N, C-alpha and C positions, 0 to 999 in steps of 0.2 A: 242550846245544844250543835255544835259545828257541824253545817253542814259537807265538811270535808275532813277526815280525821287523820290521825299522822301518818297511818300506812298507804292510805290514799295520794298522802300530799307527797311521798317519795318518788309513787309510783309515777306524778303527773311533775314533778323535779327533773326525772331520769328524761322522759319523752318531751319533756320542753329542753333540756340540756342537748340532748344529741339531734332534736330537731329546729332548734331556732335558726341556727344558720346555714345549715342544707336546705339546698333547693324544693325542699317537701312539703312544708306548711307546717309550721308548729302549730298554729290555731288549729287546723284542719286533724293534727293527732293528738292533741290535747282534747278535743270536742268530740271525737273518736272515743278515748281510751275514758272520757268521763260520762260517754252513753252507756259502755261497757262494763261501768263500773256505779250504773245509775245515780248517776250524779247529776242534776238538772244541769243542762247547756246554756240556757239562757235565764238562770235565776245571778240578780246583781254580783250576792257575793263571788259566784264560782265566777261570772265574766272579769270581778275584780282580782278575787285570788290568780287567774292566769297573767293579771297585767302584772302582775306586783312580781311573781318568779320568774319574771321574763327581767327585772333587774338582775337577778344572780346571772343569768345567761350574760346581760350586760356588761356587768360586772368581771367576768372572764376576759370579753374583751378587753376593757380598759387595763388590765394585768397582760396580758399577751401582748396588746401593742402600747405598753405603757411609754418606751423607747419614743414611739412614732409621734404618741400623742404630744408628748412633752416636746418635741420638736416642734412641732406645728404651733400646741399652743403659745410655747414661748418666740415663735417668730409672728404669731399672731400681736404678742404684747409687745413684742419691738415695734411692730410697724405702726402700732397707735400712738407712737411717741416717736419713729423717723420716719419721713416721710422717704428716705433713700432704702430702709427695709423694704417697703412696701413694693418692692418690684422681686421680690422672692415669692416663688411657686408656695413655699409653705404659708407664707402670710394670705394671698390668694384661697387659698385650697381652705383655710378656715373661715373666713367669708361662706364660700360655697355651701360648707357644711351647714353654717347658718340659714343663708337665704333658701338651700333646696329643703329644709325642714320645714319654712311655712306653708309650702301647700298641704301637704298632710295635716296641720292643726290645724290646719283652716276645716277641711273637708271633716276630719276626728269629730269636733266639736260641733258644728251643723249638721253630720248625717248619724249623732249618736244611737238616737232614737230608731234609726232604720238599724245601724249595724250589732246594737245588745236585743234588737227585735227579730224580724223577719228573716236578716241577712245572717243571722244565726245560726240558720235551720242546717243542718246536717244534707239536706239536699243540693241546697248551696254549696256547701263545704266537698260533695262528691264530684258534681258539676266542673268546680274550681279547679279540682284537682287532674281533671281528665281535659279542660280548653287548657290550663296552664301548661299541661307537657307539651302538646301542641305550638303553644309561643315559644317555650325553654327549646325544641327540637328546630326550629324553623330559626329559630335567633344564632344559634351553634351551628347550623349550616351555612347563613346568611355572612355573621361578622368573621372578616379577613384576618383576625387574631395578631394584629399586626402595628397595637398601641399599647406603650405598657403605661404605669402610674403616671410617669414625669409628665406624660402629654395629655394627661386632663384636660379640662377647657371647664370654665363658668357652664357653658349650652350643656358639656357632658352630666354637669355635678345635678344641673336644674333637670334634666329630662327623667336622670337617673333615679333623683330622690322623690319627684314626682309621681313616678312609677308604683312608688308604696300606696298609692293610694288604692292601685287593684287589689292589694291583699288586705286594705281596710275594709272594702268594701265588699270584697267578695272571699271569706276566709278557707283558706285551700287553695286559694289562686300561690299560695307562698311569698312574703316579702322579699326573701335570699330570689326567689326565682325570678321575678317581678324584676328586681333592681339589677340581678346578673345579667336577666335577659337582652334588658334595654342598653347594659353596657356593651354587650356583645355585639349587639346592631349597631352601635356606634364604632365597631371594631377594636375596641378596648382586646387585648387578652384575654384567657382566662384567669391568671392571676389577678392582673389590674380591677379586670370587673369584680371580683371578689372580694380584694379588699375595701374598695370603693364602695361596696356592698355593707361591710363590716363597721367605716365610718361613718356610712350616711343613716346607719341603724342606730346609733349610741346617741345621740339626742331625740329621735321619735322616740324610742323604746323605753327609755331612762325614763322622759317625760308620761307616758301612757300609764308607766306603772306609778311615778307616780300619782296621778290624777286618780286612779284607780284604789287606791291605797285605803281610802274612805270607806268605800264601799264594801272591800275585802274586810276590812274590820268591824264595820259598823252596821253589817247586816246578816252575819253568819259564819263566817271564817274566824276560827280562835288565832292569836297568836304563833301559838305552838307550829300547826299545820304550815302557814305563813312562813315562820323561819326557817322549818325545814327543806320543804320546797323551794325553798330559794336560793340556798343554803348545797343543795342535790343538784340544782341548777347549775350553777355558778362550777360547783367540780364536775361535772357530766360536761359541760358546754367545753371550758377550756381544754379538754382532749377532742373534743369534735370542733372546736378551730385548727389546731394544730393539725389534724385525720386529714381536712378538707384542701388548708393550703398545700399539702402534698398531695391531696389527689386530684386537684385541677393544672398542676402544674404538669401532669402526664397522660391525662387522659380525657374523654369530652364529659359533656353531661347525660350522653345516652342510659347512663345506669340509673340516671335520675327520671328520666322521662319516662323509661319503661315501670319503676318501681311505682312512681304515682300512679299510672295507668292502673295498675294491678291493683292500687288501693282506693283505685276511685271508684272503678268495676264493684271490689268486695263489697263497698260502704253499701253503693246502688243496689247490690242484691240485699244484704242485711236488712236496708230500709225496707227493699220492695214483700221482703219475706215479713216486716214485722220483728224480725228476731232485734233491732233497733228503732229506737221512736224517735222523728226527726225532732 
């Protein structure tokens, strides 16, 4: 019998789609939702399910940014054949995404027992939501928002890509929140920071989903809940991406900061009163 049924998969797919690219922590929200539905958050199958339905959200990015991705990959391919093409920013950017993914892959493999064990606690999620809010607020205040996407460098990509490790080790910190905050500290504008976060998330999250597929299928989650959760995640994430890019073009991240603090404090209260189990 599957540890997650189709109805629960729909709910988790919606949560994943809404929160994956917003700087509010999709992992944290998934764990909270799983806890409220009495789904064991540290079960290997549940951890695997969460990683797999992320692929639906990543597919939404691939569709939404299809033209950009084709342009970048095409430039990379031309650069492999022609030295003259290697001066183009898109060729360099493709390599930067590859290099910037290496740190999170290494840490993810090395720290897997911790990530799926002690660090999966909802206490960690609550603390990370609140601490991450402070980091995001400081980054938004510090950043001068003067550099656009074409101004990104290898250093920017490596620092922003490496910041994904924070969300990997501390669920609740938010991969989007960590990457956007780092980009803002590097003086990228909010739209450039958001788009860079999207592009850097593609290989990391896709790889995680593929890696965890065996656990999701082999230890208690049926194919139907996986398929439903992934499809729902894709549809909802597509709308979330479109909304976020419009929002950050005109607004600060303060609304997300406040929301994260409220959710973090509420979660602490639920855990302290025994309403939720960590």
